[in-house]
N, C-alpha and C positions, 0 to 999 in steps of 0.2 A: 229229714224223723222231726216230727214235732218238740217243740223246746218253749217253754214257759221263760216269758220276756222277763231279763234282769232287774230290779227296779231300779231308777234313775234317780240320780242326785241331784235335786234341785240348789240353783247355788246360792250364795246370800243375799235377800232383798236389802239392795242399798236401803229406799226407803224406811222398810222395819230396823234395821237394824243399826241404820247411824255409822257413828263411833264407838259402836258395842266393843267393837275388836281393841278399837287403839287405845278403849281406857283401860280392856285386858290385858294390851301387852305392858299398859304403865302399870297397874298392880304389879304383874310376874317382874319387871327389872326391879320392881322396890322388892320381892320377897325373896330375888333368889342374885346372888353375886357376881354371875356374870350374865351376859347374853349375845348372838348374833343370830342379823337376820338371815332368812336362806332363799335364795336368788336364784333360776331357772334362766339361764343363758343359752339354751338351746344347743342341739345337738353339732357336730362338726360339717353335717351335710343338710341341716336347715337352712331356711334364709334367714338373716340376719334378725330379728325380732329387741323389744326391748325387755329388759329383765323381766322377768312373772316372777311374782309373791308365792314361794314355798313357807310362808308362817316364819316360825322364830321359834329357836330353839335355847332353852335359859338349864343353869347349871350353878350348884353351889359343892364347892367343895367340906365334904365333913370329916368332922375330926379324927375318926376312924378309917380314915384314909377312903370311905367311899363315894359317889359320886351322887345328887339328885336331880333329874332332870325333869322339866317337863317341853313335851314339842306340842306348836300350837298352829292353827288352821284357821284361818278368817273365812269358815263356811263351814256344810257336811263334806266328809270323805269320807272314799270307800276304802282306803287304809295310810298311813301314816307312819314310817320307820325311820331310824338312826341307830349310826353303829358303825363300825372300823373296819377300817380296806383289808383286805388278805394282799400284802406286798409282792407281786409277780402277779395276782391272779387276772384272770381275765375280764375285760369293758370296765380298765383301769381300776383294776382290787374289787372289782363288785364281786366278780368268783369267787368263793369263800373267804367271804366278807360275817363276821359277825354284826348281829344287830339286835334290838329289841323294837318289836312291830306291835300298833294298833291296830284291831280290825273287828267296827263297830258293828255290833249283830251277831259277832261271832264264835265260838267258841271257845277261843280262847283270845281275848280282849287286848291283852297286853300281854305278849312274849318273847322272848329271846329265841331267835333261829339262826340257822347257819346256810348261806345261801349255798348251793349244791359247785363246786368247782368247776362245774362244764354246762352244766344247764340252767339256764336261768330262773325257765319257768317257775310261778310256783308250785305246780304240784309235784315238785322234783324234791321240794323240801317243808313241803307244810305242816311238817312232824314239828313241834316244838321241841328244841333242846330240854336233856334233863337236866336240868344247872341248878345250884343254889345260888348262884352271884347274883341273880335276880331278888332284891328282898319281897315282901309279900306285901309289900303295901301300896302296892301301885295301882292305878286308877286309868278309868276310860272316860270324855265326859266328850258326849255331841249334844250341838245344841243349832239351832238352825243360824245361829250369824260364829258359833266358835266352836270347832272342836280340838281336846285337846289330850296328851297322854303324860303320867305323869309315874315316875319309879323310883328305885335307888339302886344301883350295883356295885358291885366292889369288883367289876372285871366286865368287859364283852366277853373275854375268853381268854383262860388260860395261857396260848400260848398264844396270843391277842392283846396283850394288856398295854391299857392307856397311860400315858406317863401325866403326872400331876404337874410337872413344871416347867416340860420339854412342848413340842411342836404333835399336835398326833392328827393324820391325814382321816380324815372322816370322811361318810358318805350319808346321803340322806334322799329318798324317796315318797313320794306321795300322789294318788289318783284321786280325780275328781270323779271320773266317769267309768268306773270300776268298781261296782260291789262284791270288793272280795267274796263274802260270807255267802255269798247266792250264786257263784260263779268263780268257784276255786282254779279252777282252771282255765280261766279267760278264753270262756266258748264265744263268750261274746262281744270281744274286742280287747278296749285301753287297757294297758299293764300300768306307766309309768309318766305321765307326762309331763310330770315334773321332777323331777332328779338333779340332785347334784355332790361334789367333791368343796369339800371344805379343811383347811389345816385352823385347828385349832390350838390355845396354849388356855388351858382352863383355870391357869393361875393369874389369868389376867382379864380385865371386866369384861374387856369385848371381845377376849380370846384371839387377840392378834399376836402373830408369830412375827420376831424379828427375823432377818432374813441368815441368820448364824444357825437360827433352830428350825427353823422349815424345811422340813423332807420334800426332795423331789418332789414332784404330782402331775397326772398327765393333762388332769382337767386346768383349760388356762385360765377360767374362773376364778380358779383357786390358792392360786398361784403367785406371791409378786416376785419370783426369781423370771417368771414365762411370763410375767407382762416386759418384764424391762426386756427378754429375751424375745419379744416377737415387736416389740417397738426399735429393738436394733435392726432386726431385721427388714423390718418397712425400711428404715433409714437406708438399710441398702439397695431394697429393691428400687425406690424413689431417686437414688444417684443414679442407679443403673439405665432408669430410661429417660431420665435429662441426658446423660451423655449419647444416648440413641440421636434425641431428638436432634442433637445439637452436629452428631455426624450427618442424618440424615437434610437439615439444613446447608450444611457447609457442600455436603456434595453438589444440592439441587445447585447451589449457587457457582461452583466451579463451571456446571454445565453451561451454563446459561451464559458464561465469558466467555468459555470456547463457540460454542454456537453463533453468538454474536460476531466474534472474530472473524468465524469462518464467509461469515454472510455478510463481512463491511465490504463496501464500495472498493476499486483498485484506484489509483491517484496516479499512475504511472504516468497516463498519457497527459495529463495535466503538467506535469513536472518536463514532460522533455518539449510542449508546447513552449512553455518559460522558456528554457532555457536556449530555444533557439529562433525563438523571435516570432515567428509566424508557426500556421499549420501548416501543413507540407501542401493542397490547394493551392494554398498563394505562393509557395516558390516557384512550382510547375509553370503558372500565370505568367510571374517575371523572367520567367524564362523564354518562355513564347514570344513575350513582345522582345526581347533582347537582339533575339535572330534576327527581327524583321528590322531593326531599324537601327541596329550594329550600334547601339548604347541604350544601355536601359534607361529606361522611362522619359524616350525623346520619339517622336514621331514620325514613322519614314515618310520617304519622298514619292 
């Protein structure tokens, strides 16, 4: 059937934008008490790729216990989101997670959502939550060089409250190839080519968690403990490979020694000749001469 093409998203023009995004990031760093770069490190089945920028998340702890957030990206987007994971939920806590999502051109440009427990596609949870946790002074700004959403919340969810002094396992996502406002069922492809998990302590300026405070995370790029465990596993694997190589080399050398020993010429004949002082043929000649002369070495008459 005929389907109207979804508008494409033009990437930021580097020649036009210049350092506009970097300038905005510097301004936001000064305006908020905390900041963290969002990086996409690929999925487990993807080939190894260099980290891709997912923008920044900025925050400020307010005196009334709320948190003011600003999520930014260098260019235009179909949507962007940030929230708290659901412990034990599918897809590393994405299913059942509570998020705040910005949709340029959508009916609800900034709104809270709860991702379905079983179905990840947006069409299964596209209705915003009816909650007072999100303050009314939210905004979405989309420009050629920067897209950002700004909001203040008292909680992502009553049953998934964030902590202001400990580590929080959070998730983020963004799409630069899906105009979700025109394609809410993702019929035209892409969904979230940029996403990740981050452990954040909102009381820290850089969001860094201590090892003791950080909760377990299924995302290898977001947990220091995971990184340490990964390094330990790599060391064990390298040690096993080295041992196997040594065993193979040793077996090869032993085999070569055995083969050479089996094909080494015998020296028994030489030793016998030296022992008797003459070869067998010379003994027979002396015997015949002694029979003719009566005395070995004298001529016959």
